[in-house]
PyMOL Python script that loads the backbone (N, CA, C, O; Angstrom):
from pymol import cmd

cmd.read_pdbstr("""\
ATOM      1  N   MET A   1     -24.965 110.204 212.102  1.00  0.00           N
ATOM      2  CA  MET A   1     -24.155 110.229 210.903  1.00  0.00           C
ATOM      3  C   MET A   1     -22.973 109.273 211.014  1.00  0.00           C
ATOM      4  O   MET A   1     -22.615 108.612 210.039  1.00  0.00           O
ATOM      5  N   SER A   2     -22.380 109.198 212.168  1.00  0.00           N
ATOM      6  CA  SER A   2     -21.231 108.312 212.307  1.00  0.00           C
ATOM      7  C   SER A   2     -21.659 106.861 212.184  1.00  0.00           C
ATOM      8  O   SER A   2     -20.879 106.013 211.751  1.00  0.00           O
ATOM      9  N   ASN A   3     -22.907 106.571 212.566  1.00  0.00           N
ATOM     10  CA  ASN A   3     -23.437 105.221 212.408  1.00  0.00           C
ATOM     11  C   ASN A   3     -23.510 104.858 210.919  1.00  0.00           C
ATOM     12  O   ASN A   3     -23.210 103.728 210.533  1.00  0.00           O
ATOM     13  N   LEU A   4     -23.912 105.832 210.086  1.00  0.00           N
ATOM     14  CA  LEU A   4     -23.982 105.624 208.648  1.00  0.00           C
ATOM     15  C   LEU A   4     -22.587 105.364 208.080  1.00  0.00           C
ATOM     16  O   LEU A   4     -22.403 104.478 207.245  1.00  0.00           O
ATOM     17  N   LYS A   5     -21.621 106.135 208.535  1.00  0.00           N
ATOM     18  CA  LYS A   5     -20.233 105.950 208.090  1.00  0.00           C
ATOM     19  C   LYS A   5     -19.734 104.564 208.495  1.00  0.00           C
ATOM     20  O   LYS A   5     -19.066 103.876 207.722  1.00  0.00           O
ATOM     21  N   HIS A   6     -20.068 104.178 209.699  1.00  0.00           N
ATOM     22  CA  HIS A   6     -19.652 102.868 210.200  1.00  0.00           C
ATOM     23  C   HIS A   6     -20.269 101.753 209.343  1.00  0.00           C
ATOM     24  O   HIS A   6     -19.595 100.780 209.002  1.00  0.00           O
ATOM     25  N   MET A   7     -21.551 101.904 209.001  1.00  0.00           N
ATOM     26  CA  MET A   7     -22.229 100.911 208.166  1.00  0.00           C
ATOM     27  C   MET A   7     -21.605 100.857 206.769  1.00  0.00           C
ATOM     28  O   MET A   7     -21.425  99.783 206.196  1.00  0.00           O
ATOM     29  N   GLU A   8     -21.281 102.036 206.237  1.00  0.00           N
ATOM     30  CA  GLU A   8     -20.638 102.077 204.923  1.00  0.00           C
ATOM     31  C   GLU A   8     -19.278 101.387 204.968  1.00  0.00           C
ATOM     32  O   GLU A   8     -18.909 100.654 204.050  1.00  0.00           O
ATOM     33  N   GLN A   9     -18.551 101.629 206.034  1.00  0.00           N
ATOM     34  CA  GLN A   9     -17.232 101.010 206.198  1.00  0.00           C
ATOM     35  C   GLN A   9     -17.367  99.485 206.296  1.00  0.00           C
ATOM     36  O   GLN A   9     -16.593  98.743 205.692  1.00  0.00           O
ATOM     37  N   LEU A  10     -18.362  99.033 207.066  1.00  0.00           N
ATOM     38  CA  LEU A  10     -18.600  97.590 207.178  1.00  0.00           C
ATOM     39  C   LEU A  10     -18.959  96.991 205.821  1.00  0.00           C
ATOM     40  O   LEU A  10     -18.482  95.915 205.458  1.00  0.00           O
ATOM     41  N   GLU A  11     -19.800  97.697 205.082  1.00  0.00           N
ATOM     42  CA  GLU A  11     -20.206  97.218 203.756  1.00  0.00           C
ATOM     43  C   GLU A  11     -19.002  97.145 202.817  1.00  0.00           C
ATOM     44  O   GLU A  11     -18.841  96.170 202.083  1.00  0.00           O
ATOM     45  N   LYS A  12     -18.164  98.173 202.844  1.00  0.00           N
ATOM     46  CA  LYS A  12     -16.952  98.165 202.018  1.00  0.00           C
ATOM     47  C   LYS A  12     -16.049  97.001 202.400  1.00  0.00           C
ATOM     48  O   LYS A  12     -15.481  96.325 201.543  1.00  0.00           O
ATOM     49  N   SER A  13     -15.931  96.787 203.686  1.00  0.00           N
ATOM     50  CA  SER A  13     -15.096  95.693 204.177  1.00  0.00           C
ATOM     51  C   SER A  13     -15.652  94.341 203.716  1.00  0.00           C
ATOM     52  O   SER A  13     -14.900  93.477 203.268  1.00  0.00           O
ATOM     53  N   ARG A  14     -16.964  94.166 203.828  1.00  0.00           N
ATOM     54  CA  ARG A  14     -17.609  92.925 203.389  1.00  0.00           C
ATOM     55  C   ARG A  14     -17.440  92.728 201.883  1.00  0.00           C
ATOM     56  O   ARG A  14     -17.155  91.626 201.413  1.00  0.00           O
ATOM     57  N   ASN A  15     -17.622  93.813 201.142  1.00  0.00           N
ATOM     58  CA  ASN A  15     -17.463  93.730 199.686  1.00  0.00           C
ATOM     59  C   ASN A  15     -16.031  93.359 199.309  1.00  0.00           C
ATOM     60  O   ASN A  15     -15.800  92.555 198.406  1.00  0.00           O
ATOM     61  N   ALA A  16     -15.080  93.956 200.014  1.00  0.00           N
ATOM     62  CA  ALA A  16     -13.676  93.634 199.754  1.00  0.00           C
ATOM     63  C   ALA A  16     -13.411  92.158 200.048  1.00  0.00           C
ATOM     64  O   ALA A  16     -12.705  91.488 199.295  1.00  0.00           O
ATOM     65  N   GLN A  17     -13.977  91.658 201.140  1.00  0.00           N
ATOM     66  CA  GLN A  17     -13.805  90.246 201.496  1.00  0.00           C
ATOM     67  C   GLN A  17     -14.450  89.341 200.442  1.00  0.00           C
ATOM     68  O   GLN A  17     -13.882  88.319 200.055  1.00  0.00           O
ATOM     69  N   LEU A  18     -15.634  89.729 199.988  1.00  0.00           N
ATOM     70  CA  LEU A  18     -16.313  88.946 198.949  1.00  0.00           C
ATOM     71  C   LEU A  18     -15.501  88.922 197.656  1.00  0.00           C
ATOM     72  O   LEU A  18     -15.392  87.886 197.000  1.00  0.00           O
ATOM     73  N   MET A  19     -14.936  90.067 197.302  1.00  0.00           N
ATOM     74  CA  MET A  19     -14.091  90.129 196.102  1.00  0.00           C
ATOM     75  C   MET A  19     -12.862  89.246 196.264  1.00  0.00           C
ATOM     76  O   MET A  19     -12.470  88.534 195.339  1.00  0.00           O
ATOM     77  N   ASP A  20     -12.266  89.298 197.434  1.00  0.00           N
ATOM     78  CA  ASP A  20     -11.102  88.464 197.735  1.00  0.00           C
ATOM     79  C   ASP A  20     -11.450  86.981 197.610  1.00  0.00           C
ATOM     80  O   ASP A  20     -10.715  86.203 197.001  1.00  0.00           O
ATOM     81  N   ASP A  21     -12.579  86.611 198.194  1.00  0.00           N
ATOM     82  CA  ASP A  21     -13.029  85.218 198.126  1.00  0.00           C
ATOM     83  C   ASP A  21     -13.290  84.798 196.678  1.00  0.00           C
ATOM     84  O   ASP A  21     -12.936  83.693 196.268  1.00  0.00           O
ATOM     85  N   ALA A  22     -13.911  85.692 195.916  1.00  0.00           N
ATOM     86  CA  ALA A  22     -14.209  85.393 194.512  1.00  0.00           C
ATOM     87  C   ALA A  22     -12.919  85.204 193.718  1.00  0.00           C
ATOM     88  O   ALA A  22     -12.828  84.305 192.882  1.00  0.00           O
ATOM     89  N   LYS A  23     -11.924  86.050 193.979  1.00  0.00           N
ATOM     90  CA  LYS A  23     -10.636  85.920 193.292  1.00  0.00           C
ATOM     91  C   LYS A  23      -9.950  84.611 193.657  1.00  0.00           C
ATOM     92  O   LYS A  23      -9.355  83.962 192.797  1.00  0.00           O
ATOM     93  N   LYS A  24     -10.028  84.220 194.924  1.00  0.00           N
ATOM     94  CA  LYS A  24      -9.429  82.950 195.350  1.00  0.00           C
ATOM     95  C   LYS A  24     -10.116  81.773 194.661  1.00  0.00           C
ATOM     96  O   LYS A  24      -9.452  80.844 194.202  1.00  0.00           O
ATOM     97  N   ARG A  25     -11.451  81.816 194.590  1.00  0.00           N
ATOM     98  CA  ARG A  25     -12.193  80.746 193.915  1.00  0.00           C
ATOM     99  C   ARG A  25     -11.823  80.693 192.433  1.00  0.00           C
ATOM    100  O   ARG A  25     -11.655  79.617 191.861  1.00  0.00           O
ATOM    101  N   GLU A  26     -11.700  81.870 191.825  1.00  0.00           N
ATOM    102  CA  GLU A  26     -11.321  81.928 190.412  1.00  0.00           C
ATOM    103  C   GLU A  26      -9.924  81.338 190.211  1.00  0.00           C
ATOM    104  O   GLU A  26      -9.700  80.574 189.273  1.00  0.00           O
ATOM    105  N   ASP A  27      -8.995  81.689 191.085  1.00  0.00           N
ATOM    106  CA  ASP A  27      -7.639  81.139 190.997  1.00  0.00           C
ATOM    107  C   ASP A  27      -7.653  79.621 191.152  1.00  0.00           C
ATOM    108  O   ASP A  27      -6.960  78.907 190.427  1.00  0.00           O
ATOM    109  N   ASN A  28      -8.453  79.133 192.110  1.00  0.00           N
ATOM    110  CA  ASN A  28      -8.555  77.685 192.315  1.00  0.00           C
ATOM    111  C   ASN A  28      -9.140  76.998 191.085  1.00  0.00           C
ATOM    112  O   ASN A  28      -8.677  75.932 190.678  1.00  0.00           O
ATOM    113  N   LEU A  29     -10.164  77.622 190.496  1.00  0.00           N
ATOM    114  CA  LEU A  29     -10.765  77.050 189.288  1.00  0.00           C
ATOM    115  C   LEU A  29      -9.770  77.039 188.137  1.00  0.00           C
ATOM    116  O   LEU A  29      -9.688  76.066 187.387  1.00  0.00           O
ATOM    117  N   ASN A  30      -9.014  78.122 187.999  1.00  0.00           N
ATOM    118  CA  ASN A  30      -8.006  78.183 186.941  1.00  0.00           C
ATOM    119  C   ASN A  30      -6.942  77.109 187.142  1.00  0.00           C
ATOM    120  O   ASN A  30      -6.509  76.460 186.189  1.00  0.00           O
ATOM    121  N   GLN A  31      -6.531  76.932 188.383  1.00  0.00           N
ATOM    122  CA  GLN A  31      -5.525  75.917 188.685  1.00  0.00           C
ATOM    123  C   GLN A  31      -6.081  74.518 188.400  1.00  0.00           C
ATOM    124  O   GLN A  31      -5.399  73.687 187.800  1.00  0.00           O
ATOM    125  N   SER A  32      -7.308  74.266 188.828  1.00  0.00           N
ATOM    126  CA  SER A  32      -7.941  72.968 188.567  1.00  0.00           C
ATOM    127  C   SER A  32      -8.093  72.735 187.070  1.00  0.00           C
ATOM    128  O   SER A  32      -7.850  71.636 186.573  1.00  0.00           O
ATOM    129  N   SER A  33      -8.493  73.770 186.368  1.00  0.00           N
ATOM    130  CA  SER A  33      -8.663  73.669 184.918  1.00  0.00           C
ATOM    131  C   SER A  33      -7.334  73.329 184.249  1.00  0.00           C
ATOM    132  O   SER A  33      -7.290  72.495 183.345  1.00  0.00           O
ATOM    133  N   GLN A  34      -6.260  73.964 184.684  1.00  0.00           N
ATOM    134  CA  GLN A  34      -4.940  73.695 184.114  1.00  0.00           C
ATOM    135  C   GLN A  34      -4.509  72.263 184.413  1.00  0.00           C
ATOM    136  O   GLN A  34      -3.943  71.588 183.553  1.00  0.00           O
ATOM    137  N   GLN A  35      -4.777  71.800 185.635  1.00  0.00           N
ATOM    138  CA  GLN A  35      -4.431  70.424 185.992  1.00  0.00           C
ATOM    139  C   GLN A  35      -5.199  69.434 185.125  1.00  0.00           C
ATOM    140  O   GLN A  35      -4.645  68.425 184.688  1.00  0.00           O
ATOM    141  N   ILE A  36      -6.467  69.718 184.878  1.00  0.00           N
ATOM    142  CA  ILE A  36      -7.277  68.837 184.032  1.00  0.00           C
ATOM    143  C   ILE A  36      -6.740  68.845 182.604  1.00  0.00           C
ATOM    144  O   ILE A  36      -6.649  67.794 181.968  1.00  0.00           O
ATOM    145  N   LYS A  37      -6.386  70.019 182.101  1.00  0.00           N
ATOM    146  CA  LYS A  37      -5.823  70.109 180.750  1.00  0.00           C
ATOM    147  C   LYS A  37      -4.516  69.329 180.658  1.00  0.00           C
ATOM    148  O   LYS A  37      -4.289  68.610 179.684  1.00  0.00           O
ATOM    149  N   ASP A  38      -3.657  69.466 181.667  1.00  0.00           N
ATOM    150  CA  ASP A  38      -2.388  68.737 181.674  1.00  0.00           C
ATOM    151  C   ASP A  38      -2.627  67.231 181.702  1.00  0.00           C
ATOM    152  O   ASP A  38      -1.975  66.475 180.983  1.00  0.00           O
ATOM    153  N   SER A  39      -3.558  66.813 182.531  1.00  0.00           N
ATOM    154  CA  SER A  39      -3.885  65.389 182.638  1.00  0.00           C
ATOM    155  C   SER A  39      -4.430  64.866 181.312  1.00  0.00           C
ATOM    156  O   SER A  39      -4.063  63.777 180.871  1.00  0.00           O
ATOM    157  N   LEU A  40      -5.296  65.634 180.687  1.00  0.00           N
ATOM    158  CA  LEU A  40      -5.868  65.238 179.403  1.00  0.00           C
ATOM    159  C   LEU A  40      -4.777  65.132 178.340  1.00  0.00           C
ATOM    160  O   LEU A  40      -4.771  64.189 177.549  1.00  0.00           O
ATOM    161  N   ARG A  41      -3.860  66.088 178.318  1.00  0.00           N
ATOM    162  CA  ARG A  41      -2.761  66.060 177.352  1.00  0.00           C
ATOM    163  C   ARG A  41      -1.902  64.816 177.558  1.00  0.00           C
ATOM    164  O   ARG A  41      -1.522  64.154 176.592  1.00  0.00           O
ATOM    165  N   GLN A  42      -1.597  64.499 178.815  1.00  0.00           N
ATOM    166  CA  GLN A  42      -0.800  63.308 179.112  1.00  0.00           C
ATOM    167  C   GLN A  42      -1.525  62.039 178.667  1.00  0.00           C
ATOM    168  O   GLN A  42      -0.909  61.125 178.119  1.00  0.00           O
ATOM    169  N   LYS A  43      -2.817  61.991 178.904  1.00  0.00           N
ATOM    170  CA  LYS A  43      -3.598  60.816 178.496  1.00  0.00           C
ATOM    171  C   LYS A  43      -3.632  60.690 176.972  1.00  0.00           C
ATOM    172  O   LYS A  43      -3.530  59.585 176.439  1.00  0.00           O
ATOM    173  N   GLU A  44      -3.773  61.805 176.279  1.00  0.00           N
ATOM    174  CA  GLU A  44      -3.774  61.779 174.816  1.00  0.00           C
ATOM    175  C   GLU A  44      -2.429  61.282 174.288  1.00  0.00           C
ATOM    176  O   GLU A  44      -2.379  60.497 173.341  1.00  0.00           O
ATOM    177  N   GLU A  45      -1.339  61.743 174.903  1.00  0.00           N
ATOM    178  CA  GLU A  45      -0.011  61.283 174.500  1.00  0.00           C
ATOM    179  C   GLU A  45       0.136  59.785 174.743  1.00  0.00           C
ATOM    180  O   GLU A  45       0.690  59.070 173.908  1.00  0.00           O
ATOM    181  N   ARG A  46      -0.353  59.316 175.872  1.00  0.00           N
ATOM    182  CA  ARG A  46      -0.271  57.888 176.198  1.00  0.00           C
ATOM    183  C   ARG A  46      -1.099  57.059 175.221  1.00  0.00           C
ATOM    184  O   ARG A  46      -0.677  55.982 174.800  1.00  0.00           O
ATOM    185  N   ILE A  47      -2.276  57.562 174.863  1.00  0.00           N
ATOM    186  CA  ILE A  47      -3.114  56.862 173.883  1.00  0.00           C
ATOM    187  C   ILE A  47      -2.379  56.757 172.547  1.00  0.00           C
ATOM    188  O   ILE A  47      -2.398  55.707 171.905  1.00  0.00           O
ATOM    189  N   GLU A  48      -1.735  57.843 172.133  1.00  0.00           N
ATOM    190  CA  GLU A  48      -0.975  57.815 170.880  1.00  0.00           C
ATOM    191  C   GLU A  48       0.146  56.783 170.952  1.00  0.00           C
ATOM    192  O   GLU A  48       0.370  56.044 169.994  1.00  0.00           O
ATOM    193  N   GLU A  49       0.852  56.727 172.080  1.00  0.00           N
ATOM    194  CA  GLU A  49       1.923  55.741 172.252  1.00  0.00           C
ATOM    195  C   GLU A  49       1.375  54.319 172.164  1.00  0.00           C
ATOM    196  O   GLU A  49       1.959  53.459 171.506  1.00  0.00           O
ATOM    197  N   LEU A  50       0.249  54.082 172.835  1.00  0.00           N
ATOM    198  CA  LEU A  50      -0.348  52.745 172.826  1.00  0.00           C
ATOM    199  C   LEU A  50      -0.869  52.373 171.440  1.00  0.00           C
ATOM    200  O   LEU A  50      -0.759  51.220 171.022  1.00  0.00           O
ATOM    201  N   GLU A  51      -1.433  53.344 170.729  1.00  0.00           N
ATOM    202  CA  GLU A  51      -1.894  53.075 169.364  1.00  0.00           C
ATOM    203  C   GLU A  51      -0.723  52.689 168.473  1.00  0.00           C
ATOM    204  O   GLU A  51      -0.829  51.757 167.675  1.00  0.00           O
ATOM    205  N   GLU A  52       0.390  53.396 168.604  1.00  0.00           N
ATOM    206  CA  GLU A  52       1.585  53.088 167.810  1.00  0.00           C
ATOM    207  C   GLU A  52       2.111  51.698 168.162  1.00  0.00           C
ATOM    208  O   GLU A  52       2.472  50.928 167.272  1.00  0.00           O
ATOM    209  N   ALA A  53       2.157  51.375 169.448  1.00  0.00           N
ATOM    210  CA  ALA A  53       2.615  50.053 169.874  1.00  0.00           C
ATOM    211  C   ALA A  53       1.694  48.964 169.326  1.00  0.00           C
ATOM    212  O   ALA A  53       2.164  47.902 168.918  1.00  0.00           O
ATOM    213  N   LEU A  54       0.402  49.219 169.316  1.00  0.00           N
ATOM    214  CA  LEU A  54      -0.551  48.248 168.776  1.00  0.00           C
ATOM    215  C   LEU A  54      -0.341  48.060 167.277  1.00  0.00           C
ATOM    216  O   LEU A  54      -0.361  46.933 166.783  1.00  0.00           O
ATOM    217  N   ARG A  55      -0.140  49.158 166.553  1.00  0.00           N
ATOM    218  CA  ARG A  55       0.123  49.050 165.106  1.00  0.00           C
ATOM    219  C   ARG A  55       1.372  48.213 164.853  1.00  0.00           C
ATOM    220  O   ARG A  55       1.378  47.347 163.978  1.00  0.00           O
ATOM    221  N   GLU A  56       2.427  48.472 165.620  1.00  0.00           N
ATOM    222  CA  GLU A  56       3.664  47.703 165.464  1.00  0.00           C
ATOM    223  C   GLU A  56       3.431  46.229 165.769  1.00  0.00           C
ATOM    224  O   GLU A  56       3.928  45.358 165.054  1.00  0.00           O
ATOM    225  N   SER A  57       2.689  45.951 166.813  1.00  0.00           N
ATOM    226  CA  SER A  57       2.398  44.572 167.199  1.00  0.00           C
ATOM    227  C   SER A  57       1.604  43.855 166.111  1.00  0.00           C
ATOM    228  O   SER A  57       1.892  42.703 165.786  1.00  0.00           O
ATOM    229  N   VAL A  58       0.617  44.526 165.557  1.00  0.00           N
ATOM    230  CA  VAL A  58      -0.185  43.935 164.482  1.00  0.00           C
ATOM    231  C   VAL A  58       0.693  43.675 163.264  1.00  0.00           C
ATOM    232  O   VAL A  58       0.571  42.632 162.621  1.00  0.00           O
ATOM    233  N   GLN A  59       1.572  44.613 162.945  1.00  0.00           N
ATOM    234  CA  GLN A  59       2.473  44.457 161.801  1.00  0.00           C
ATOM    235  C   GLN A  59       3.399  43.258 162.006  1.00  0.00           C
ATOM    236  O   GLN A  59       3.578  42.447 161.098  1.00  0.00           O
ATOM    237  N   ILE A  60       3.981  43.150 163.185  1.00  0.00           N
ATOM    238  CA  ILE A  60       4.879  42.030 163.491  1.00  0.00           C
ATOM    239  C   ILE A  60       4.122  40.708 163.409  1.00  0.00           C
ATOM    240  O   ILE A  60       4.625  39.734 162.849  1.00  0.00           O
ATOM    241  N   THR A  61       2.927  40.676 163.960  1.00  0.00           N
ATOM    242  CA  THR A  61       2.112  39.456 163.923  1.00  0.00           C
ATOM    243  C   THR A  61       1.785  39.074 162.483  1.00  0.00           C
ATOM    244  O   THR A  61       1.861  37.900 162.121  1.00  0.00           O
ATOM    245  N   ALA A  62       1.425  40.047 161.669  1.00  0.00           N
ATOM    246  CA  ALA A  62       1.111  39.773 160.264  1.00  0.00           C
ATOM    247  C   ALA A  62       2.335  39.229 159.537  1.00  0.00           C
ATOM    248  O   ALA A  62       2.223  38.293 158.746  1.00  0.00           O
ATOM    249  N   GLU A  63       3.498  39.809 159.799  1.00  0.00           N
ATOM    250  CA  GLU A  63       4.730  39.329 159.167  1.00  0.00           C
ATOM    251  C   GLU A  63       5.039  37.898 159.592  1.00  0.00           C
ATOM    252  O   GLU A  63       5.441  37.080 158.765  1.00  0.00           O
ATOM    253  N   ARG A  64       4.857  37.594 160.853  1.00  0.00           N
ATOM    254  CA  ARG A  64       5.102  36.232 161.342  1.00  0.00           C
ATOM    255  C   ARG A  64       4.123  35.240 160.726  1.00  0.00           C
ATOM    256  O   ARG A  64       4.496  34.115 160.391  1.00  0.00           O
ATOM    257  N   GLU A  65       2.879  35.658 160.579  1.00  0.00           N
ATOM    258  CA  GLU A  65       1.889  34.776 159.956  1.00  0.00           C
ATOM    259  C   GLU A  65       2.261  34.471 158.512  1.00  0.00           C
ATOM    260  O   GLU A  65       2.074  33.347 158.047  1.00  0.00           O
ATOM    261  N   VAL A  66       2.789  35.466 157.798  1.00  0.00           N
ATOM    262  CA  VAL A  66       3.228  35.248 156.419  1.00  0.00           C
ATOM    263  C   VAL A  66       4.367  34.239 156.399  1.00  0.00           C
ATOM    264  O   VAL A  66       4.359  33.307 155.594  1.00  0.00           O
ATOM    265  N   VAL A  67       5.343  34.418 157.279  1.00  0.00           N
ATOM    266  CA  VAL A  67       6.483  33.495 157.345  1.00  0.00           C
ATOM    267  C   VAL A  67       5.997  32.086 157.673  1.00  0.00           C
ATOM    268  O   VAL A  67       6.430  31.123 157.041  1.00  0.00           O
ATOM    269  N   LEU A  68       5.113  31.955 158.645  1.00  0.00           N
ATOM    270  CA  LEU A  68       4.583  30.638 159.006  1.00  0.00           C
ATOM    271  C   LEU A  68       3.825  30.009 157.840  1.00  0.00           C
ATOM    272  O   LEU A  68       3.947  28.808 157.594  1.00  0.00           O
ATOM    273  N   ALA A  69       3.056  30.804 157.131  1.00  0.00           N
ATOM    274  CA  ALA A  69       2.316  30.282 155.974  1.00  0.00           C
ATOM    275  C   ALA A  69       3.284  29.814 154.896  1.00  0.00           C
ATOM    276  O   ALA A  69       3.067  28.776 154.270  1.00  0.00           O
ATOM    277  N   GLN A  70       4.353  30.577 154.677  1.00  0.00           N
ATOM    278  CA  GLN A  70       5.356  30.177 153.685  1.00  0.00           C
ATOM    279  C   GLN A  70       6.050  28.885 154.107  1.00  0.00           C
ATOM    280  O   GLN A  70       6.273  27.995 153.286  1.00  0.00           O
ATOM    281  N   GLU A  71       6.389  28.790 155.389  1.00  0.00           N
ATOM    282  CA  GLU A  71       7.027  27.568 155.888  1.00  0.00           C
ATOM    283  C   GLU A  71       6.087  26.372 155.748  1.00  0.00           C
ATOM    284  O   GLU A  71       6.515  25.287 155.354  1.00  0.00           O
ATOM    285  N   GLU A  72       4.831  26.566 156.064  1.00  0.00           N
ATOM    286  CA  GLU A  72       3.837  25.493 155.935  1.00  0.00           C
ATOM    287  C   GLU A  72       3.702  25.073 154.476  1.00  0.00           C
ATOM    288  O   GLU A  72       3.627  23.884 154.166  1.00  0.00           O
ATOM    289  N   HIS A  73       3.673  26.051 153.593  1.00  0.00           N
ATOM    290  CA  HIS A  73       3.579  25.759 152.162  1.00  0.00           C
ATOM    291  C   HIS A  73       4.812  24.981 151.701  1.00  0.00           C
ATOM    292  O   HIS A  73       4.689  24.002 150.965  1.00  0.00           O
ATOM    293  N   SER A  74       5.992  25.410 152.128  1.00  0.00           N
ATOM    294  CA  SER A  74       7.233  24.713 151.757  1.00  0.00           C
ATOM    295  C   SER A  74       7.237  23.297 152.299  1.00  0.00           C
ATOM    296  O   SER A  74       7.634  22.364 151.601  1.00  0.00           O
ATOM    297  N   ARG A  75       6.805  23.131 153.520  1.00  0.00           N
ATOM    298  CA  ARG A  75       6.769  21.812 154.147  1.00  0.00           C
ATOM    299  C   ARG A  75       5.787  20.895 153.394  1.00  0.00           C
ATOM    300  O   ARG A  75       6.097  19.737 153.114  1.00  0.00           O
ATOM    301  N   THR A  76       4.622  21.426 153.077  1.00  0.00           N
ATOM    302  CA  THR A  76       3.619  20.649 152.343  1.00  0.00           C
ATOM    303  C   THR A  76       4.152  20.285 150.962  1.00  0.00           C
ATOM    304  O   THR A  76       3.974  19.159 150.496  1.00  0.00           O
ATOM    305  N   HIS A  77       4.798  21.231 150.320  1.00  0.00           N
ATOM    306  CA  HIS A  77       5.359  20.998 148.988  1.00  0.00           C
ATOM    307  C   HIS A  77       6.464  19.944 149.051  1.00  0.00           C
ATOM    308  O   HIS A  77       6.556  19.094 148.166  1.00  0.00           O
ATOM    309  N   SER A  78       7.302  19.991 150.088  1.00  0.00           N
ATOM    310  CA  SER A  78       8.391  19.019 150.252  1.00  0.00           C
ATOM    311  C   SER A  78       7.841  17.628 150.517  1.00  0.00           C
ATOM    312  O   SER A  78       8.385  16.641 150.023  1.00  0.00           O
ATOM    313  N   GLU A  79       6.776  17.540 151.286  1.00  0.00           N
ATOM    314  CA  GLU A  79       6.190  16.241 151.620  1.00  0.00           C
ATOM    315  C   GLU A  79       5.556  15.589 150.394  1.00  0.00           C
ATOM    316  O   GLU A  79       5.495  14.363 150.314  1.00  0.00           O
ATOM    317  N   LYS A  80       5.087  16.384 149.447  1.00  0.00           N
ATOM    318  CA  LYS A  80       4.457  15.845 148.241  1.00  0.00           C
ATOM    319  C   LYS A  80       5.490  15.269 147.285  1.00  0.00           C
ATOM    320  O   LYS A  80       5.149  14.456 146.425  1.00  0.00           O
ATOM    321  N   GLN A  81       6.733  15.672 147.419  1.00  0.00           N
ATOM    322  CA  GLN A  81       7.768  15.206 146.489  1.00  0.00           C
ATOM    323  C   GLN A  81       8.347  13.904 146.879  1.00  0.00           C
ATOM    324  O   GLN A  81       9.228  13.389 146.191  1.00  0.00           O
TER     325      GLN A  81
END
""", "prot")
cmd.dss("prot")
cmd.show_as("cartoon", "prot")
cmd.util.cbc("prot")
cmd.orient("prot")
């Protein structure tokens, strides 16, 4: 009978260890998941910043092209006179 008790105790101990290991793995997965979410959020923010910078750059370039076209038109018009 004491052998049975000993086996039950060993089984309980093993089960407790397995539960502990499972909880540690779950915690690690949760931590990894949070790190991935944080990284993704940072990347999304950076993409938004870069998109805004690109829009501004395109706008500035378009404005400069208009000014250059106007200057070219004025120069051509002046040369014809």
